[in-house]
N, C-alpha and C positions, 0 to 999 in steps of 0.2 A: 469144708473144702472138698471132701470126696464127691459131693454132688456136682461140683463144677468141673471135675476132671474125670472123663470117662475111664473106667477101669481102675481108678484109685480106690482101694478099700479103706486104708487108714494110713495116717502119718503121725508118729509119736516121737518126741524127744525125751530121753531119760538121762538125767544128770546124776553122776556119782556123788554120794554124800562124803566119800573119802578123798576125792580129788576133783580136778576140774574137767575130768573126762565126761563127754556126752555121747550117747549112742542114739542114732536116728533109726527107729524101727518103722519101716514102711512096708505096706502090703499092696500089691497090685494083682489084678486078675490074670495078667499074661505078660510075656516079654514085649509084646506089641504095645500094651498099655504102659509099660515102663518106658519104652522108647518115646511114646507120645508125651508122657509126663516130662521126661528130660528135655524135650524140645519145645515145651509149651511156654508161653509168656507168663503164665501163672507160676511156673517153676522158677523162672528167672527172677521174678519179683520176690518170691518166697525165699530163694537162696540168698538174695541180697540182704533181706531182713534177718535171716538166721545167721549169716556170716558176721553180722555186726556184733554178735554176742561171743564169738569164738576167735581165737588167734590162728589156729591151725585146723583146717578141715580136709578130710580125705574121704573117699568113697570106696566102697567094696560091695560087690554083688554077692549075696549069700543064697544058698539053696536050703529050703525047708527040709529037715531030715526027721523030725519027730514032733508029734502033737499029743498032748495029754488032755483029755476032756473030762 
């Protein structure tokens, strides 16, 4: 999918083994790329598909603070 959306680096869903909690970890190249992704037709289609699996979905923008290589 990242090749279809300019600026999208990756999109990953992580499901907790202890609960029904799921975390979406998405990386984009810039805030402009994030805005483009959130307004794209691909995002709307993707969101509809993902929401079918979950009862409650909320979003939060986070800032990268630490990288370990």
